[in-house]
NUNU-248233 format. One record per residue (C-alpha): residue in one letter; x, y, z. Coordinates in Angstrom, 3 decimals. Example, Ala and Ser with C-alpha at 12.3 -4.5 7.8 and 13.67 -1.06 7.14 Angstrom:
2
{'a', {12.300, -4.500, 7.800}};
{'s', {13.670, -1.060, 7.140}};
This chain:
256
{'h', {26.346, 5.223, 7.415}};
{'g', {24.803, 6.975, 10.380}};
{'k', {27.955, 8.856, 11.341}};
{'e', {29.372, 11.098, 8.652}};
{'n', {31.609, 13.315, 10.767}};
{'v', {35.192, 12.132, 11.193}};
{'d', {35.787, 11.071, 14.774}};
{'s', {39.349, 10.953, 16.174}};
{'r', {40.147, 8.816, 19.193}};
{'h', {43.515, 8.523, 20.927}};
{'n', {44.862, 5.414, 22.607}};
{'r', {48.301, 4.719, 24.059}};
{'g', {50.181, 2.060, 22.070}};
{'r', {53.425, 0.207, 22.760}};
{'g', {56.422, 2.404, 23.403}};
{'g', {54.149, 5.295, 24.438}};
{'e', {53.302, 6.335, 20.878}};
{'t', {49.835, 7.681, 20.204}};
{'t', {47.595, 5.526, 17.988}};
{'r', {44.876, 7.442, 16.184}};
{'f', {41.710, 5.748, 14.901}};
{'h', {39.537, 7.432, 12.279}};
{'t', {35.914, 6.340, 12.217}};
{'v', {34.620, 7.354, 8.804}};
{'n', {31.273, 5.554, 8.794}};
{'v', {29.410, 3.344, 11.238}};
{'a', {26.894, 0.777, 10.007}};
{'q', {23.549, 0.893, 11.771}};
{'p', {21.150, -1.995, 12.506}};
{'v', {18.727, -2.515, 9.646}};
{'r', {15.013, -3.147, 10.090}};
{'f', {13.506, -4.898, 7.094}};
{'s', {9.991, -4.159, 6.000}};
{'r', {7.882, -7.209, 5.426}};
{'k', {7.885, -9.461, 2.627}};
{'c', {4.992, -8.948, 0.271}};
{'p', {4.707, -7.060, -3.000}};
{'t', {2.763, -3.800, -3.019}};
{'g', {-0.960, -4.441, -2.644}};
{'w', {-0.516, -7.660, -0.650}};
{'h', {-1.053, -8.103, 3.105}};
{'h', {1.484, -10.059, 5.158}};
{'y', {0.556, -12.482, 7.950}};
{'e', {3.466, -13.629, 10.110}};
{'g', {1.645, -16.689, 11.445}};
{'t', {1.757, -18.473, 8.091}};
{'a', {4.533, -16.460, 6.383}};
{'s', {2.024, -15.732, 3.623}};
{'c', {0.767, -12.817, 1.533}};
{'y', {-2.884, -12.163, 0.652}};
{'r', {-4.599, -10.001, -1.943}};
{'v', {-8.211, -9.414, -2.950}};
{'y', {-8.858, -9.074, -6.686}};
{'l', {-11.991, -7.104, -7.519}};
{'n', {-12.302, -7.695, -11.256}};
{'g', {-15.079, -10.277, -10.951}};
{'e', {-14.157, -13.676, -12.406}};
{'n', {-15.707, -17.114, -12.269}};
{'y', {-14.055, -19.642, -9.997}};
{'w', {-11.886, -21.292, -12.677}};
{'d', {-10.620, -17.989, -14.059}};
{'a', {-9.864, -16.835, -10.508}};
{'v', {-7.788, -20.000, -10.002}};
{'q', {-5.698, -19.148, -13.070}};
{'t', {-5.238, -15.506, -12.032}};
{'c', {-3.880, -16.587, -8.636}};
{'q', {-1.556, -19.111, -10.284}};
{'r', {-0.116, -16.412, -12.547}};
{'v', {1.121, -14.545, -9.444}};
{'n', {2.629, -17.760, -7.961}};
{'g', {-0.280, -18.256, -5.587}};
{'s', {-3.619, -20.009, -5.251}};
{'l', {-7.109, -19.207, -4.046}};
{'a', {-6.789, -18.785, -0.287}};
{'t', {-7.332, -21.586, 2.167}};
{'f', {-6.784, -21.294, 5.906}};
{'t', {-4.823, -23.303, 8.434}};
{'a', {-6.579, -22.128, 11.598}};
{'d', {-9.100, -19.703, 13.052}};
{'q', {-6.321, -17.177, 13.755}};
{'e', {-5.509, -16.889, 10.058}};
{'l', {-9.180, -16.424, 9.192}};
{'r', {-9.518, -13.712, 11.837}};
{'f', {-6.539, -11.927, 10.295}};
{'i', {-8.281, -11.973, 6.895}};
{'l', {-11.551, -10.676, 8.338}};
{'a', {-9.823, -7.789, 10.129}};
{'q', {-8.044, -6.410, 7.058}};
{'e', {-8.968, -3.186, 5.305}};
{'w', {-9.136, -4.480, 1.748}};
{'d', {-9.207, -1.906, -1.044}};
{'l', {-12.890, -2.282, -1.826}};
{'e', {-13.801, 1.093, -3.249}};
{'e', {-14.003, -0.296, -6.786}};
{'k', {-17.013, -2.064, -8.240}};
{'t', {-17.842, -5.356, -6.566}};
{'f', {-20.581, -7.829, -7.232}};
{'v', {-22.558, -7.906, -3.991}};
{'r', {-24.189, -5.470, -1.574}};
{'k', {-22.017, -2.591, -0.498}};
{'d', {-21.934, -3.616, 3.171}};
{'q', {-21.097, -7.241, 2.369}};
{'r', {-18.209, -8.609, 0.306}};
{'r', {-17.924, -12.127, -1.036}};
{'f', {-14.656, -13.633, -2.278}};
{'w', {-13.926, -16.907, -3.997}};
{'v', {-11.641, -18.982, -1.747}};
{'g', {-9.952, -22.336, -2.260}};
{'y', {-12.752, -24.672, -1.128}};
{'q', {-15.380, -26.698, -2.963}};
{'y', {-18.604, -28.189, -1.620}};
{'v', {-19.271, -31.716, -2.886}};
{'i', {-22.983, -32.611, -2.917}};
{'t', {-23.628, -36.229, -1.937}};
{'n', {-27.432, -36.196, -1.549}};
{'r', {-30.139, -34.031, -3.141}};
{'n', {-33.138, -34.971, -1.005}};
{'h', {-35.151, -32.351, 0.904}};
{'s', {-31.918, -30.573, 1.816}};
{'l', {-28.586, -30.610, 0.081}};
{'e', {-26.139, -32.860, 1.896}};
{'g', {-22.434, -32.859, 1.256}};
{'h', {-19.043, -31.849, 2.594}};
{'w', {-16.320, -29.278, 2.055}};
{'e', {-13.019, -30.196, 0.432}};
{'v', {-9.845, -28.229, -0.121}};
{'a', {-9.746, -27.522, -3.843}};
{'y', {-6.021, -28.355, -4.157}};
{'k', {-5.020, -31.911, -3.360}};
{'g', {-1.942, -32.255, -1.214}};
{'s', {-2.671, -29.044, 0.664}};
{'s', {-1.574, -28.943, 4.312}};
{'e', {-4.574, -26.888, 5.418}};
{'v', {-6.541, -28.272, 8.349}};
{'f', {-9.358, -25.725, 8.526}};
{'l', {-12.643, -26.616, 6.787}};
{'p', {-15.674, -24.308, 6.788}};
{'p', {-18.927, -25.073, 8.619}};
{'d', {-22.193, -25.832, 6.790}};
{'p', {-22.683, -23.280, 4.019}};
{'i', {-25.434, -20.998, 2.871}};
{'f', {-26.409, -22.132, -0.613}};
{'g', {-26.217, -19.527, -3.351}};
{'s', {-29.149, -18.444, -5.443}};
{'a', {-27.590, -19.322, -8.807}};
{'m', {-27.419, -23.071, -8.294}};
{'s', {-28.048, -25.576, -11.058}};
{'e', {-29.798, -28.872, -10.434}};
{'n', {-27.135, -30.654, -12.449}};
{'e', {-24.158, -29.390, -10.466}};
{'n', {-22.637, -31.754, -7.909}};
{'i', {-19.748, -29.450, -7.027}};
{'l', {-20.230, -25.901, -5.753}};
{'c', {-17.440, -23.422, -5.088}};
{'g', {-16.651, -21.674, -1.808}};
{'q', {-17.184, -17.994, -1.089}};
{'l', {-16.199, -16.220, 2.112}};
{'q', {-18.442, -13.285, 2.975}};
{'c', {-16.811, -10.438, 4.879}};
{'f', {-18.565, -7.370, 6.229}};
{'h', {-17.596, -3.859, 5.262}};
{'f', {-18.356, -2.206, 8.606}};
{'p', {-15.293, -2.260, 10.892}};
{'t', {-17.231, -3.171, 14.050}};
{'l', {-18.659, -6.261, 12.352}};
{'r', {-15.304, -7.235, 10.866}};
{'h', {-13.421, -6.947, 14.138}};
{'h', {-16.015, -9.113, 15.870}};
{'g', {-15.172, -11.801, 13.325}};
{'l', {-18.653, -11.969, 11.790}};
{'h', {-18.654, -13.771, 8.443}};
{'s', {-20.534, -16.371, 6.404}};
{'w', {-19.658, -19.213, 4.057}};
{'y', {-21.494, -19.684, 0.758}};
{'a', {-21.549, -22.615, -1.660}};
{'e', {-22.158, -20.983, -5.033}};
{'n', {-22.344, -21.905, -8.702}};
{'c', {-18.713, -21.926, -9.841}};
{'y', {-19.523, -19.954, -13.007}};
{'e', {-20.884, -16.945, -11.155}};
{'k', {-18.560, -13.936, -11.225}};
{'s', {-17.118, -12.727, -7.945}};
{'s', {-14.141, -11.002, -6.371}};
{'f', {-11.574, -13.469, -5.057}};
{'l', {-8.808, -13.832, -2.480}};
{'c', {-5.342, -15.075, -3.515}};
{'k', {-2.692, -16.383, -1.149}};
{'r', {1.011, -16.865, -1.830}};
{'s', {4.146, -17.543, 0.163}};
{'q', {6.033, -14.544, 1.446}};
{'t', {8.819, -13.531, -0.877}};
{'c', {11.866, -11.323, -1.045}};
{'v', {11.010, -7.855, -2.338}};
{'d', {13.789, -5.471, -3.264}};
{'i', {13.999, -1.757, -2.529}};
{'k', {12.329, -0.954, -5.867}};
{'d', {9.449, -3.377, -5.172}};
{'n', {10.662, -6.096, -7.536}};
{'i', {10.111, -9.721, -6.528}};
{'v', {13.386, -11.633, -6.051}};
{'d', {13.830, -15.348, -6.723}};
{'e', {15.288, -17.765, -4.200}};
{'g', {19.089, -17.623, -3.938}};
{'y', {19.570, -14.287, -5.708}};
{'y', {21.291, -11.168, -4.359}};
{'f', {19.117, -8.119, -3.734}};
{'t', {18.770, -4.917, -1.712}};
{'p', {15.829, -5.333, 0.688}};
{'k', {13.107, -2.764, 1.166}};
{'g', {14.164, -0.601, 4.081}};
{'n', {16.281, 2.453, 4.741}};
{'d', {19.686, 1.271, 3.457}};
{'p', {20.198, 1.199, -0.324}};
{'c', {23.792, -0.024, 0.181}};
{'l', {22.792, -3.405, 1.576}};
{'s', {23.216, -6.601, -0.448}};
{'c', {21.573, -9.792, 0.828}};
{'t', {20.755, -13.288, -0.386}};
{'c', {17.099, -14.293, -0.680}};
{'h', {16.381, -17.452, 1.338}};
{'n', {12.834, -18.648, 2.122}};
{'g', {11.472, -15.147, 1.655}};
{'e', {13.989, -13.618, 4.054}};
{'p', {17.148, -11.531, 3.460}};
{'e', {20.176, -13.424, 4.767}};
{'m', {23.989, -13.066, 4.695}};
{'c', {23.770, -9.313, 4.223}};
{'v', {26.794, -7.160, 3.420}};
{'a', {26.743, -3.365, 3.661}};
{'a', {28.728, -0.943, 1.528}};
{'l', {29.770, 2.170, 3.451}};
{'c', {29.951, 5.434, 1.523}};
{'e', {32.444, 8.256, 1.849}};
{'r', {30.768, 11.637, 2.148}};
{'p', {30.884, 13.613, -1.124}};
{'q', {34.035, 15.682, -1.500}};
{'g', {33.793, 19.489, -1.484}};
{'c', {30.155, 19.516, -0.354}};
{'q', {29.050, 20.695, 3.078}};
{'q', {25.327, 19.960, 2.833}};
{'y', {23.949, 17.048, 0.837}};
{'r', {21.080, 14.611, 0.591}};
{'k', {21.375, 10.864, 0.067}};
{'d', {19.336, 9.141, -2.586}};
{'p', {17.042, 6.757, -0.640}};
{'k', {17.118, 4.080, -3.349}};
{'e', {20.591, 4.353, -4.917}};
{'c', {23.751, 3.384, -3.057}};
{'c', {26.358, 6.139, -2.584}};
{'k', {24.433, 8.620, -4.702}};
{'f', {24.203, 12.158, -3.274}};
{'t', {22.681, 15.491, -4.218}};
{'c', {24.757, 18.499, -3.126}};
{'l', {22.627, 21.176, -1.453}};
{'d', {25.327, 23.855, -1.213}};
{'p', {24.472, 27.236, -2.817}};
């Protein structure tokens, strides 16, 4: 749709007659914006979306909140993914439950205590069996709200608010009482998001977020595929007009 003016080109056909081609519209390459709902951060390395929730829930409630948005509490496959998380500017201006320069989030790990002698001995586990994650945290800092009866503690990742500390990758791991309230980090697979920010299920047609409201694609593994473009005629009897950025072939005439 990038070429509204009618373009005439002449070529010589058989028998010397003139063949005239009219180019009414020319489709342009489309660049899709990435694949997370509003408020989520996309990481290409794992084709995943991440979001911090600030409403302060215990570990089990945080698990359910993440499941309701088709995700889970975040776990990490490698150091690169963790560095991506640490470098993000999360929307942290609302009330949180720790010091202002430090942020702790529930993540998808649990610390299993195996010995309660002079020091707590145990090991980290991924909270969701069958997970493909290979990254496990180092030895934790133990939270202040621990109970002597608890044999399972829940994982918190501490990020730093100051950009210089974040970009140097400084962070800490805490093993905390699972019933403490905390912000939490959800992770979900990337998804198809249409031009009006609706989430699209696998196999359905949709118009991707981008600059072409006349595109129809199929959602496959979070990507738009097999796209077909509708090309619009310019509005009749109107010299100056504006396209609607989110409705196909809808124009506003700007003539006096």
